[in-house]
ZALUM-614296 format. One record per residue: residue in one letter; y, z, x of N, C-alpha, C in turn. Coordinates in Angstrom, 3 decimals, padded with zeros to 6 digits, always signed. Layout:
<pts>
("A", (Y, Z, X), (Y, Z, X), (Y, Z, X)) ...
</pts>
This chain:
<pts>
("X", (+001.650, +011.548, -008.733), (+000.774, +011.155, -007.651), (+001.564, +010.239, -006.714)) ("X", (+001.462, +010.514, -005.432), (+002.162, +009.714, -004.411), (+001.226, +008.591, -003.949)) ("X", (+001.690, +007.355, -004.108), (+000.821, +006.207, -003.851), (+001.420, +005.246, -002.833)) ("X", (+000.524, +004.430, -002.253), (+000.920, +003.363, -001.337), (+000.200, +002.088, -001.769)) ("X", (+000.835, +000.958, -001.546), (+000.214, -000.347, -001.810), (-000.064, -000.994, -000.458)) ("X", (-001.320, -001.372, -000.251), (-001.734, -002.021, +000.986), (-002.069, -003.471, +000.669)) ("X", (-001.380, -004.386, +001.330), (-001.576, -005.816, +001.084), (-000.575, -006.295, +000.043)) ("X", (+000.369, -007.088, +000.476), (+001.458, -007.501, -000.411), (+001.436, -008.997, -000.676)) ("X", (+000.246, -009.551, -000.756), (+000.094, -010.978, -001.041), (+000.381, -011.277, -002.499)) ("X", (-000.534, -011.955, -003.141), (-000.328, -012.425, -004.518), (-000.133, -011.276, -005.506)) ("X", (-001.023, -010.286, -005.516), (-000.962, -009.185, -006.481), (-000.097, -008.019, -006.012)) ("X", (+000.089, -007.864, -004.722), (+000.809, -006.715, -004.196), (+002.175, -006.452, -004.808)) ("X", (+003.044, -007.468, -004.912), (+004.361, -007.219, -005.498), (+004.293, -006.709, -006.940)) ("X", (+003.294, -007.172, -007.701), (+003.131, -006.678, -009.071), (+002.732, -005.206, -009.076)) ("X", (+001.838, -004.840, -008.167), (+001.455, -003.432, -008.052), (+002.663, -002.577, -007.673)) ("X", (+003.463, -003.066, -006.733), (+004.661, -002.329, -006.303), (+005.600, -002.101, -007.488)) ("X", (+005.889, -003.135, -008.248), (+006.800, -002.997, -009.387), (+006.271, -002.019, -010.421)) ("X", (+004.984, -002.138, -010.750), (+004.412, -001.265, -011.775), (+004.311, +000.182, -011.320)) ("X", (+003.903, +000.404, -010.089), (+003.797, +001.780, -009.599), (+005.162, +002.418, -009.425)) ("X", (+006.146, +001.642, -008.986), (+007.502, +002.177, -008.828), (+008.109, +002.548, -010.181)) ("X", (+007.736, +001.818, -011.222), (+008.301, +002.065, -012.547), (+007.556, +003.149, -013.326)) ("X", (+006.370, +003.498, -012.872), (+005.554, +004.465, -013.603), (+006.122, +005.880, -013.491)) ("X", (+006.144, +006.599, -014.592), (+006.642, +007.977, -014.535), (+005.654, +008.954, -013.903)) ("X", (+004.419, +008.528, -013.676), (+003.415, +009.440, -013.118), (+003.082, +009.159, -011.662)) ("X", (+003.740, +008.160, -011.071), (+003.508, +007.860, -009.664), (+004.826, +007.814, -008.905)) ("X", (+004.731, +008.131, -007.644), (+005.862, +007.976, -006.723), (+005.385, +007.026, -005.629)) ("X", (+005.999, +005.860, -005.545), (+005.625, +004.884, -004.526), (+006.234, +005.320, -003.201)) ("X", (+005.391, +005.725, -002.248), (+005.898, +006.252, -000.983), (+005.785, +005.262, +000.166)) ("X", (+004.933, +004.221, +000.024), (+004.790, +003.259, +001.116), (+004.250, +001.932, +000.602)) ("X", (+004.699, +000.863, +001.264), (+004.133, -000.472, +001.064), (+003.705, -000.963, +002.441)) ("X", (+002.606, -001.706, +002.492), (+002.061, -002.090, +003.784), (+001.524, -003.522, +003.746)) ("X", (+001.906, -004.298, +004.733), (+001.370, -005.640, +004.908), (+001.413, -005.968, +006.394)) ("X", (+000.432, -006.728, +006.872), (+000.417, -007.100, +008.294), (+001.637, -007.929, +008.673)) ("X", (+002.191, -008.639, +007.713), (+003.381, -009.474, +007.933), (+004.627, -008.612, +007.722)) ("X", (+005.336, -008.311, +008.799), (+006.510, -007.434, +008.733), (+007.565, -007.965, +007.771)) ("X", (+007.813, -009.266, +007.784), (+008.820, -009.844, +006.883), (+008.421, -009.635, +005.425)) ("X", (+007.126, -009.772, +005.139), (+006.636, -009.577, +003.772), (+006.785, -008.109, +003.362)) ("X", (+006.466, -007.196, +004.264), (+006.620, -005.772, +003.969), (+008.077, -005.437, +003.660)) ("X", (+008.988, -006.018, +004.415), (+010.415, -005.757, +004.189), (+010.906, -006.376, +002.884)) ("X", (+010.474, -007.602, +002.604), (+010.914, -008.289, +001.383), (+010.425, -007.559, +000.137)) ("X", (+009.132, -007.279, +000.095), (+008.572, -006.596, -001.072), (+009.047, -005.147, -001.108)) ("X", (+009.129, -004.513, +000.046), (+009.590, -003.136, +000.109), (+011.016, -002.950, -000.377)) ("X", (+011.825, -003.977, -000.280), (+013.211, -003.890, -000.753), (+013.278, -003.640, -002.261)) ("X", (+012.200, -003.950, -002.970), (+012.151, -003.694, -004.418), (+012.068, -002.194, -004.714)) ("X", (+011.637, -001.435, -003.738), (+011.529, +000.014, -003.888), (+012.018, +000.659, -002.587)) ("X", (+013.340, +000.768, -002.430), (+013.932, +001.205, -001.163), (+013.480, +002.580, -000.671)) ("X", (+013.005, +003.444, -001.539), (+012.584, +004.766, -001.094), (+011.198, +004.740, -000.434)) ("X", (+010.462, +003.644, -000.611), (+009.128, +003.527, -000.014), (+009.227, +003.055, +001.436)) ("X", (+008.413, +003.662, +002.309), (+008.349, +003.202, +003.703), (+007.724, +001.813, +003.744)) ("X", (+008.181, +001.007, +004.673), (+007.657, -000.346, +004.857), (+006.845, -000.360, +006.145)) ("X", (+005.529, -000.558, +006.015), (+004.618, -000.446, +007.145), (+003.864, -001.749, +007.383)) ("X", (+003.376, -001.911, +008.607), (+002.550, -003.076, +008.930), (+001.158, -002.665, +009.402)) ("X", (+000.894, -001.387, +009.491), (-000.395, -000.885, +009.961), (-001.040, -000.038, +008.868)) ("X", (-002.136, -000.527, +008.298), (-002.810, +000.200, +007.216), (-003.284, +001.574, +007.667)) ("X", (-003.614, +001.728, +008.933), (-004.060, +003.031, +009.421), (-002.982, +004.092, +009.217)) ("X", (-001.715, +003.690, +009.284), (-000.615, +004.629, +009.040), (-000.647, +005.138, +007.602)) ("X", (-001.090, +004.301, +006.684), (-001.232, +004.727, +005.288), (-002.420, +005.674, +005.166)) ("X", (-003.548, +005.297, +005.797), (-004.767, +006.099, +005.695), (-004.577, +007.511, +006.226)) ("X", (-003.715, +007.681, +007.208), (-003.539, +008.991, +007.841), (-002.280, +009.725, +007.388)) ("X", (-001.499, +009.127, +006.503), (-000.244, +009.753, +006.058), (-000.512, +010.991, +005.209)) ("X", (+000.230, +012.033, +005.467), (+000.086, +013.277, +004.704), (+000.693, +013.182, +003.307)) ("X", (+001.598, +012.241, +003.113), (+002.293, +012.162, +001.824), (+001.736, +011.072, +000.906)) ("X", (+000.550, +010.563, +001.195), (-000.080, +009.554, +000.339), (-001.315, +010.165, -000.307)) ("X", (-001.294, +010.266, -001.629), (-002.438, +010.796, -002.375), (-003.447, +009.700, -002.712)) ("X", (-002.956, +008.470, -002.880), (-003.834, +007.357, -003.250), (-003.241, +006.054, -002.728)) ("X", (-004.136, +005.157, -002.378), (-003.716, +003.824, -001.954), (-004.338, +002.800, -002.870)) ("X", (-003.660, +001.689, -003.053), (-004.248, +000.640, -003.871), (-003.893, -000.712, -003.285)) ("X", (-004.682, -001.669, -003.632), (-004.503, -003.032, -003.168), (-005.713, -003.843, -003.558)) ("X", (-005.578, -005.100, -003.514), (-006.691, -005.982, -003.850), (-007.465, -006.272, -002.585)) ("X", (-008.773, -006.058, -002.592), (-009.559, -006.171, -001.373), (-010.009, -007.584, -001.048)) ("X", (-010.025, -008.474, -001.995), (-010.488, -009.830, -001.706), (-009.633, -010.447, -000.601)) ("X", (-010.292, -010.998, +000.397), (-009.567, -011.621, +001.492), (-009.152, -010.659, +002.584)) ("X", (-009.474, -009.390, +002.425), (-009.128, -008.386, +003.419), (-010.109, -008.454, +004.582)) ("X", (-009.644, -008.247, +005.795), (-010.568, -008.224, +006.931), (-011.653, -007.168, +006.735)) ("X", (-012.831, -007.427, +007.237), (-013.960, -006.514, +007.069), (-013.654, -005.118, +007.597)) ("X", (-012.873, -005.020, +008.674), (-012.553, -003.699, +009.224), (-011.732, -002.883, +008.232)) ("X", (-010.813, -003.522, +007.522), (-010.016, -002.812, +006.519), (-010.894, -002.371, +005.353)) ("X", (-011.808, -003.240, +004.918), (-012.691, -002.890, +003.812), (-013.563, -001.697, +004.185)) ("X", (-014.071, -001.684, +005.406), (-014.918, -000.577, +005.855), (-014.122, +000.722, +005.872)) ("X", (-012.899, +000.677, +006.354), (-012.063, +001.883, +006.418), (-011.751, +002.389, +005.009)) ("X", (-011.483, +001.491, +004.066), (-011.231, +001.904, +002.695), (-012.464, +002.586, +002.097)) ("X", (-013.648, +002.037, +002.373), (-014.884, +002.659, +001.889), (-015.065, +004.051, +002.471)) ("X", (-014.765, +004.208, +003.761), (-014.852, +005.529, +004.395), (-013.994, +006.535, +003.667)) ("X", (-012.771, +006.156, +003.351), (-011.853, +007.059, +002.686), (-012.313, +007.390, +001.272)) ("X", (-012.901, +006.408, +000.588), (-013.395, +006.646, -000.761), (-014.540, +007.648, -000.761)) ("X", (-015.315, +007.684, +000.304), (-016.479, +008.564, +000.381), (-016.114, +009.995, +000.739)) ("X", (-014.903, +010.224, +001.228), (-014.515, +011.591, +001.613), (-013.950, +012.362, +000.449)) 
</pts>
C-alpha cells in the first residue's frame, strides 16, 4: 500500500519511520505546512516526496492511504479528510 503522512509535528516523524520500515507499505510522500520540517523529516525517507500542501496528497494518483494525527489540525483540513473517508 502506498501511503503518505500528513502533519510532521510530534507524532509525524514516528509514523514516517514506521511506515518506511514496514514491508507492506511504501512511503510515497510526507507533508507539513512548514517546508523546513517537511525537508528535515522527509530526509529520513529520501524516496518520499516532501510536500507543504495537503491537497497535493489528497489528489495524488500514487497515494492509496494517508495518515496523520488530527488533533490541532485546522478545521478545513479535518473537513477535507472526512470528505475523503466518505468516498
